[in-house]
C-alpha positions, 0 to 999 in steps of 0.5 A: 540221388545215383544217376540210373545209367553208367557209360561202359563203353570205352572213354576214347582213344586219349593216345594216338597209335604207332607213336606221336603224342597224344592228343586229348579231347574233352569228353561232354560225359566228364563236363556233364558229370562235374557239373551235376556234382562238382569236386573241389581240389581240396578234397581231393587233396584230403585224400593225398595228405597223408602222402605228402612227404612222398608226393613231394619226392615224386614231383621233385623225381619229375624235375630231377629227371626232366632237367637231366635229360636236357644235358645230353643236347649241350654234351653232344654240342661240346662233342661235335664242337670241341673233343672230336675236331681237337682229339682231345681224349680226356674231354672226350671221355668225360663227355662220353662217361657224361652222356652214359650217366645220365642215362643210368640217372633218368633211368633210376630216377623213373624207377623210382618216380614209378615206384613211389607214384604207383604206390600212392595210387594203389593206397588211395584206390585201396581205401576209395575202395574199401569205403565205397563197399562199405558206404554202399552196403549200408544203403537202402534197398530202393537204391539197389532197385533204382541204380543198375548193378552194372554201375555200381561195379563200374564205378567200384573198379573201372572208375577207382582204377582209372583215377591211378592214372591221376597219380601215376600218369596224369598228374606226373605227366602234367609235371614231367610235360610242364618242366620239360617244356620250360627248360627245353624252351630256355635251353634252345634260347641259350643256344640260339635265340634266332633258331627260337624264333622260328620255332616260335613260328613253325610250331603252332601251324604243326600242332594246329595240323597235329590236332585237327587230324587226330580229332577226325581220327578220334571222331571215327573212332568213337563212331566205331566204338558204338557200332562195335558196341551195338554188333557185341550187344546183337551177338549177345541178345541174340546168340544166348540161349534166350535169345535164340529160343525167342528167335526161333519162337517168333521167327525174328532170326531173317530179321536179326540177321539182316540188321546184323548184317548192316551193322556189320557193313557199317562196322566195316566202313569205320575200319577203313576210315579209322585206317585211313585217319590213322595214316594220315596222322602218321603221315602228318606226324612224319611231315611235321618231324621232317620239315621242322629240322628241315627249315633250322638246317635251311636258316643255320645254312644260309649266310644271312642268317648262320650268324657263325653257327657251329655244327655242334650247337646246331645239332643240339638245337634240333635235339631240343627242338625234336624233344619240345614238340611232345611235352608242348602238346603234353601241356595243350592237353592238361585242361583235359586232363585234369577234367577227366581227372576230377569227372573220375573222382566227382563219380566216385564222391557222389557215391560217398555223398550218398545218404544212408537212409537206413543207419545206426542210431546215434543211442542205439537201445541195448538188445540180447538177441537171447533175451527177445521174446518177439512181439512185433507192433505196428503202430498207425504205420504207414509208408510211401515209396520215393516218388509215388504219389499214394500210399503204399500202407495207410494207418496199419495198426497190428499187434502180433505177440510173440510166438505166435503167426500172423497171415498177410493176405490180399490181392496184388499191390494190396502192401503185403511184402512192403508191410514185411520189409518194414519188419526186416528194416529193409524200410522205415515207416514214413509215417508211424513205427514198427517195434519188437517188444517195445523197442522201435526198430530205428532204435536198435543196431542193424546187426541187432535187429539181423539177428532178431528177425529172419526173411525167407522170400521166393528170390533166394540169393545164394553166393557163387561157393560151396555148400557149407560157404553159404550156409554158414554165411548167416553164422560164421562160427557155426560148427560143422555139426550145427550146419548139418543139424539145420540142413537135417532141419530143413529137409535138405541134408540128404540132397547135400550129401548126395552131391560129388562133394557134400557140402563142398560142392560148389552150388555155382552163379546164382545156386543154378545147379539146383532147383527152386525148392532145393534153394529154398530149402537151401535158405531155410536152413541158412535162416535156421543158422540164424536163429531169429526169434521174428520170422518173415516168410515172403511167398516163400513157396509161391514160385513152387510146384504142390510136390516142392511146396509141401516139401518146403511148407514141412521144413517151413512149419519146423523152422516156425515152431516157438518163433513169431512168424509173419507169413504173405501168403499167395496160395491161401491154403497155407496160412490155414493154421495162423493164429490171426489173419490180416486182409490188405487191400490197397494199403489197408487193413479191411478184415483181421481174424482166424481162418475159420472166423474170417471164412464164416464173415464171407467177407473179402477174405472169403471172396478171395479163397473163392477166386484162387482155390478150394476153401480148405477144411 
């Protein structure tokens, strides 16, 4: 089961500001993620199997770039010791040309490396994005109920985007740092083993000091980020339309202002601390970079330790020494970088490993939607929500003959919507079966089922697209004439025609430019285009006023003609003409019959009518 929370806050300042080597610190969330959902290197490697050749080229380019860069100090040594003092022009030209060649070759190799690694990373990301999106679309509604939408978006975008750094940054930096550190160390020993020994004594405390200061700054930065997130949340909650209205109604504006002031004051202090920590880090780096060459010059200048060292050797060694510190710090961060990268894969693979609860059968029964009659049968159906102690439905036996209507009534929580959702296979019965024309829904493909069963609910979702695109979403091959005919049948064509761009008007986020009744009629038109044989109306008019309800109900009545219709009713007067009425209570059928029969019986249905509205004639 996927976790129902996800941290969308920045994951820390992995690199330093203002220069200096990156000093990484292990994120506890990464460690916890890997402990909960381990990832094998073999599985990660399988993603890159199609690109093995290109990856080998990338690694070769990294090694070549690092080694070519090491030539510069040796060329400098010969320039200072031989070419310049001896006025050897041919040697001078050759060495200067060598310096330029090293720069050009390094630049070209770097461009090739970036192109190859980015291409590989983007292709892997494309495949993962597509696989995760497709897999999540196959998940049951229960998954989206228990999972925050922000988490799904974060894993599809931020985590997969971050995985590119595994190829283009993390993996390449590990290879480059290891190669450079080893090559530099060997070159330093070749130039002077005495100065190399000095470096072994000086580097450890310098690295320790740098990491200490960087860790302190990271802690302050993390606190600042959390406080900034709190401040942004307060702004969003208090200064949105809903928040402003709530504050005025409850008189909480002074309290909100005081809370905001405290958070802002805390952020002010953390900003100062962060800047000071940053200055301390820069000062520490400056001391380290100045102290190590100074000690090298001291050792090289003392008669007892110079051992006849040339100026060129000293300059070349100092250059190598300055190049060693950064890759060495990178090597020390390898473990953290690997765990951080593995955690990204873990989060994405966790979604790919989700079990598909509602899926196509291995051997589906062929169904011709045009030939379906529409008889719906519930055979000893029971359903228990995951984690629930008691069933939502228990022992439901019902038959809805083709072309007839069934109304489901009952108190809130009686199981009406749950029973309706089983017909659309938004969930599968825990026990028993639901069938259409004798075919168990679990034996149909989901595509065939969606062609047979249509749903109109009180929660109408419209895409942020044009009216035409929203309607065509139900049937991509629908012509403009068919779209307009569906809109006329749903009594919404005149409304659409009066819009600024007619059917090409953008409906806005969630259809905000339309009222509830207008959105309902658009949803009905969308369903008419789908032309299902079985129709589930899940309290489609319960949130509407009486006038709007009448318009929508008329559109629904037209939609229901000739179809098997299951209506989940809130206002009981709307289902008086149903062929059969079933009363649910506690997930069980407690009454069934026609409206007139149940009213005459004076049982539970009559009680519901008396409690909610006058009994219709």
